[in-house]
C-alpha positions as CSV (number, residue, x, y, z in Angstrom):
1,M,115.0,91.8,107.4
2,R,117.7,91.8,104.9
3,A,121.0,93.5,104.4
4,V,123.4,94.5,101.4
5,I,127.2,94.3,102.1
6,L,129.5,95.8,99.1
7,A,132.8,94.0,99.1
8,G,133.5,95.1,95.8
9,G,136.3,97.7,96.2
10,L,140.0,97.1,95.4
11,G,141.4,98.2,98.7
12,T,144.2,100.4,96.9
13,R,145.0,102.1,100.1
14,L,145.3,99.2,102.2
15,R,148.3,97.6,100.2
16,P,150.3,95.8,100.2
17,Y,147.5,93.3,102.8
18,T,145.4,93.8,99.9
19,T,147.7,92.2,96.8
20,V,146.7,89.1,98.0
21,I,143.4,89.5,99.7
22,P,140.1,91.2,99.6
23,K,139.8,94.2,102.0
24,P,136.7,92.8,103.2
25,L,139.1,89.6,104.5
26,V,141.7,91.7,106.5
27,P,141.6,90.5,109.9
28,V,140.8,92.3,113.2
29,G,141.1,90.4,116.4
30,G,141.8,87.1,114.6
31,R,138.8,87.3,112.3
32,P,138.1,88.9,108.7
33,V,136.3,92.3,109.5
34,L,133.5,91.3,107.3
35,E,132.8,88.2,109.4
36,H,132.3,90.6,112.3
37,I,130.1,92.7,110.1
38,I,127.8,89.1,109.4
39,W,127.7,88.2,113.3
40,S,126.9,92.0,114.3
41,L,124.2,91.9,112.2
42,H,122.6,88.7,112.5
43,R,122.4,89.7,116.5
44,H,120.1,92.4,115.2
45,G,118.0,90.2,113.3
46,I,119.6,89.9,109.9
47,R,118.6,86.3,108.2
48,Q,119.5,87.0,104.6
49,V,123.0,88.7,104.0
50,D,123.9,89.6,100.1
51,L,127.5,90.2,99.0
52,C,128.0,92.4,96.0
53,V,131.3,90.8,95.1
54,S,134.3,91.7,92.5
55,H,138.2,91.9,93.1
56,L,138.8,88.4,94.7
57,G,135.2,87.4,95.3
58,S,136.4,84.1,94.8
59,L,138.2,84.0,98.1
60,I,135.3,86.1,100.2
61,R,132.8,83.1,98.9
62,L,135.3,80.2,100.0
63,Y,136.5,81.8,103.0
64,L,132.2,82.7,104.3
65,T,131.0,79.1,103.2
66,Q,133.3,77.6,105.7
67,A,133.1,80.4,108.3
68,G,130.9,78.8,110.4
69,L,128.2,81.4,110.2
70,P,125.1,80.9,112.1
71,E,123.0,77.9,110.3
72,D,119.8,80.6,110.0
73,L,121.8,82.8,107.8
74,E,121.1,82.8,104.5
75,L,124.4,84.1,101.7
76,G,123.5,85.4,98.2
77,F,126.5,86.3,96.3
78,H,126.8,88.6,93.2
79,W,129.2,89.6,90.9
80,E,130.0,92.7,89.3
81,D,131.3,92.5,85.5
82,E,132.1,95.7,85.6
83,A,132.4,98.4,88.6
84,L,128.8,99.5,89.1
85,G,129.6,102.7,92.0
86,T,128.6,102.4,95.2
87,A,125.0,102.6,94.5
88,G,125.1,101.2,91.2
89,A,125.8,97.7,92.6
90,L,122.7,97.4,94.3
91,R,121.2,96.5,90.6
92,T,122.9,92.9,90.6
93,V,120.8,91.8,93.7
94,P,117.5,90.7,92.8
95,D,114.2,91.6,95.1
96,L,115.1,94.0,96.5
97,D,111.5,95.0,97.4
98,A,111.4,95.7,101.2
99,T,113.3,97.7,103.3
100,F,117.1,96.8,103.5
101,I,120.6,97.3,105.1
102,A,123.6,98.3,102.6
103,M,127.0,99.1,104.0
104,N,130.3,98.8,102.8
105,G,132.5,95.5,103.5
106,D,135.8,97.2,105.7
107,I,133.3,98.9,108.5
108,L,133.9,98.0,112.4
109,T,131.7,99.0,114.5
110,S,129.5,98.8,117.2
111,L,126.3,100.5,115.9
112,N,122.5,99.7,116.6
113,Y,121.6,98.5,113.3
114,S,118.3,97.9,115.1
115,A,118.0,101.6,116.6
116,L,119.1,102.7,112.7
117,V,116.0,100.7,111.3
118,R,113.4,102.0,113.7
119,H,114.4,105.6,113.2
120,H,114.3,104.8,109.2
121,E,111.1,103.5,109.8
122,E,109.8,106.4,112.3
123,V,110.6,109.1,110.2
124,G,109.5,107.5,106.8
125,A,112.6,107.9,104.9
126,A,113.6,106.9,101.5
127,L,116.9,106.8,102.6
128,T,118.2,107.0,106.0
129,I,122.4,107.5,106.7
130,A,124.1,106.7,109.9
131,T,126.7,109.2,110.4
132,H,129.6,110.2,112.7
133,G,130.8,113.5,114.5
134,K,134.2,114.0,113.0
135,K,136.7,116.9,114.2
136,V,139.3,118.6,111.2
137,D,141.9,120.4,113.1
138,I,143.2,123.0,110.2
139,D,146.8,124.3,111.4
140,L,146.8,127.3,109.6
141,G,145.2,131.1,110.1
142,V,141.7,130.9,108.3
143,I,140.8,134.1,107.0
144,E,137.0,135.2,107.0
145,S,136.5,138.3,103.9
146,S,134.1,139.5,101.8
147,D,134.7,141.9,98.8
148,G,138.6,141.8,99.5
149,R,138.3,142.9,102.6
150,V,139.1,140.7,105.8
151,T,136.0,140.1,108.4
152,G,137.2,137.8,110.4
153,Y,140.3,135.5,111.4
154,V,140.2,132.5,113.3
155,E,143.5,131.2,114.3
156,K,143.8,126.9,113.8
157,P,140.3,126.7,114.1
158,T,138.6,122.7,115.0
159,L,135.7,121.9,112.1
160,N,132.9,119.7,113.6
161,Y,131.4,117.4,110.4
162,A,129.1,115.2,110.4
163,V,130.3,112.3,108.3
164,S,128.7,108.9,106.5
165,M,129.6,106.2,108.4
166,G,129.2,104.0,104.9
167,I,126.0,102.1,106.4
168,Y,122.6,103.1,105.2
169,V,118.8,102.2,105.2
170,Y,117.0,102.1,102.3
171,D,113.2,102.0,101.4
172,A,112.7,100.3,98.0
173,R,111.2,102.6,96.4
174,A,114.4,104.6,96.7
175,L,115.9,102.0,93.8
176,Q,113.7,103.6,90.9
177,Y,116.0,106.9,91.6
178,L,119.3,105.1,90.6
179,A,120.6,106.5,87.5
180,P,121.3,104.5,84.5
181,G,124.9,102.6,84.2
182,P,127.6,102.9,87.1
183,S,125.7,105.1,89.9
184,Q,128.0,106.7,93.2
185,F,125.7,106.8,96.4
186,P,126.2,111.1,96.7
187,E,124.8,110.9,93.2
188,L,121.5,108.8,94.6
189,V,121.7,110.9,97.5
190,L,121.5,114.1,95.4
191,R,118.6,112.6,93.0
192,L,116.4,111.6,95.8
193,I,116.7,115.9,97.9
194,D,116.2,116.8,94.2
195,A,112.6,114.3,93.5
196,G,111.6,115.9,97.2
197,E,111.8,112.8,98.7
198,T,112.9,112.6,102.9
199,V,116.7,111.4,103.4
200,A,117.4,111.3,106.8
201,T,120.4,110.9,109.4
202,F,121.0,108.6,111.9
203,E,123.5,110.3,114.2
204,S,125.5,107.5,116.6
205,D,128.4,108.5,118.8
206,A,129.4,104.4,118.5
207,D,132.9,103.1,118.2
208,W,133.3,103.0,113.8
209,Y,136.3,101.9,112.2
210,D,136.3,102.8,108.2
211,I,139.4,100.0,107.3
212,G,140.3,101.7,104.0
213,T,144.0,102.8,104.9
214,L,146.7,101.1,106.8
215,E,146.5,103.8,109.9
216,E,142.8,103.2,110.6
217,Y,143.4,99.6,110.0
218,E,145.6,99.5,113.1
219,R,143.5,102.0,115.1
220,A,140.9,98.9,114.5
221,S,143.2,96.5,115.2
222,Q,144.6,97.7,118.4
223,D,141.5,99.2,119.6
224,F,139.6,95.9,119.3
225,E,142.4,93.6,121.3
226,N,142.5,96.5,123.9
227,A,138.4,96.0,124.6
228,P,136.5,93.4,122.0
229,E,133.6,93.5,124.7
230,R,132.8,96.4,123.2
231,F,132.2,95.1,119.6
232,E,129.9,92.2,121.5
233,V,132.9,89.7,121.3
């Protein structure tokens, strides 16, 4: 099976680290997060990984070609000459004619990729989004109202959301719904829904860190140091 890793972002929220290295090469536990991703995918049967790169992409290629990855793993690098978006970047990858995983290149997770793919195939979806529960604390009183009258009052509620983990399974047919030009993933999701296609969710309580901010990066590094076995290291 094949996976596409989106590794072309600028990583502006993770500066100063990303001033000199691309975000996917930021280290966690002495190894770049991108290398953790690739090894995890390989453990779940992925033998071909395509990387969509742009910002400092040459450093990503240089590192991975010397990283001692599994011998049976095939790597491909595809450059974005202009920003194509989180869905449009897939246009740079040739021959995506079967089911494949696509994911962001800055995610540390213990997600079971095999279970994710099985779920996608069982429900016959055009696209499946891995989701994770997220609690949001509101530190204010929330007013419920209708026609200018208060109908309820909730003091400092906690809201629960299912958020995207930045990990997806695509059926090849989903790509025909890409908008012309740059295309963001949320736009593709809405186009698929409007067309009557099935967009499924795969709820997971796996460890998950979106290493896009300094706070999340520090949390991931600390938790990894405390329990690396959770990530099969």
